[in-house]
N, C-alpha and C positions, 0 to 999 in steps of 0.2 A: 135241851136244845140240840143235841147230836142227832135226834131223829129228824128234826126239821132240816138240818144241814144235809142229811142224806137224801132229801127230796130235791135238793138244788142240783142243777146241772153244773158241770165244771165251770162254764162261763159265768153262771150266777154266783158260784162260790168265789171266783176271782174278783168279781165286781163287789160282792159283799166285803171281802177282805180289803179292797181299796177304799171302800166307804168307811170301814173301821179305821184304817190308817189315817184318813182325813180327820176323823174325830180325835185320834191320838195327837196329831200335829196341832190341831186347834187348842187342845187342852194342855199342851206342853209349855209350861211356864218358862223353862230354860230356853226353849226355841224362840219365844217371843222377846227375849232380851236382845236378840239380834234381828231386828225387823227385816233387813234385806234377806237374810238366810231363811227366816220364817216364811216370807212371801215366796221365795224360790221353792221351798218345800211344798207349800200349798199349791203353787202352779203345777209342779211336777205331778202331784197326786191327782189334781183336777184333770190334767191331760190324760193320765192313766185311766181315770174314771170315764172320760169321754171316749177313749179308744175301746175300753172294755164294753161300754154300753153299745157302741156302734157294732161291735162284733157279736152281740147276742143273737142267737138264732131268731129269725123272724117267723111269724109276727110275735112281738112281745106283748104281754098283757097290757091293755090300755091304761090301767092305773099306774103301772110301773113306767110306761112311756111318759105319762103325764108328770110323774114325780121327777124323772130324769130330765125331761125338757125344761121344767121349771127350776131345776137344780135344787129340788127339795130332797136333799140327799139323806137326811135323817128318816124321812118317810119312805124313801126308796129302800133303805136298809131294813126298816121295819117290815115293809111289804115282802122283801126277799126272805126274811127270817120267819115270816108268818106261815109259809107254806101255801098261801093263797095264790092260785094261778088264774083267777078270773079278772 
């Protein structure tokens, strides 16, 4: 995977890391025991994802734009890590 990360821009790497953080929060059993805090963490990472997506150099690949617009974040992360830029 390091070779694929090397093909990402700094903006894409930051977005990929925020998408991974979202997955960590979702799977964090301890976090879910405090629903208010869990939702607060999810909101914060979602706002970060939105900000990072908006800051990507334009134009972004149409498939990535589609995944981000639809909030298909797992697919967006997969796309970023694939090295596909079409």
